[in-house]
C-alpha positions in Angstrom: -66.1 78.1 -17.3 -66.4 75.8 -14.3 -65.6 72.6 -16.1 -62.6 74.2 -17.9 -60.3 72.8 -15.2 -61.5 69.2 -15.9 -61.8 69.2 -19.7 -58.2 70.1 -20.5 -57.1 66.5 -20.3 -55.0 66.6 -17.2 -55.6 64.2 -14.4 -54.6 66.3 -11.3 -58.0 65.7 -9.7 -57.5 62.0 -9.8 -54.7 62.1 -7.1 -57.0 63.6 -4.3 -59.6 61.0 -5.0 -57.2 58.0 -4.9 -55.9 59.3 -1.6 -59.3 59.6 -0.3 -60.2 56.1 -1.2 -56.9 54.8 0.1 -57.5 56.4 3.5 -61.2 55.1 3.7 -60.0 51.5 3.1 -57.0 51.7 5.5 -59.3 53.1 8.2 -62.0 50.6 7.5 -59.6 47.7 8.3 -58.3 49.1 11.5 -61.4 48.5 13.7 -60.5 50.9 16.4 -56.9 50.0 16.8 -54.5 52.6 18.1 -51.7 51.9 15.7 -51.5 51.5 12.0 -52.4 48.3 10.3 -55.3 45.9 9.8 -57.0 44.0 12.5 -58.1 44.8 16.0 -55.7 45.5 18.8 -58.4 44.4 21.2 -57.8 40.7 20.7 -56.0 39.1 23.6 -52.6 37.6 22.8 -52.4 33.9 23.6 -55.4 34.0 25.8 -53.9 36.2 28.4 -56.1 38.8 29.7 -55.3 42.0 31.9 -57.7 40.5 34.5 -55.7 37.3 34.9 -53.7 36.8 38.1 -49.9 36.5 38.0 -50.2 32.7 38.6 -52.7 32.5 35.7 -50.4 34.3 33.3 -47.3 32.2 34.5 -49.3 29.0 34.0 -50.3 30.1 30.5 -47.0 31.2 29.4 -45.5 27.8 30.6 -48.3 26.0 28.7 -47.6 27.9 25.5 -43.9 27.1 25.7 -42.9 30.7 26.2 -40.8 29.8 29.2 -39.1 26.6 30.2 -39.7 24.5 33.3 -36.8 25.9 35.1 -37.9 29.5 34.6 -41.4 28.5 35.5 -40.4 27.0 38.8 -38.0 30.1 39.6 -40.9 32.6 39.0 -43.5 30.4 40.9 -41.0 30.2 43.8 -40.6 34.1 43.7 -44.4 34.6 43.8 -44.8 32.2 46.7 -42.1 33.9 48.6 -43.8 37.2 48.3 -40.9 39.1 46.7 
């Protein structure tokens, strides 16, 4: 009697198994990230860490080409003036 649900040829039970397997593989790739997707969110972006000073971050952004020389000089001047 118990196996009657599985022996009638329907595959209703396959859907939950596929969903469980999909969840397992998606969670396995997250590695503790807060958002969906593969990979870890703990990796620093472009070598900038939260413990870096404002000057270090500005230098790294300039070195990576995220800001041009004019913007670099303006921001550096603002930091030195204390504003």
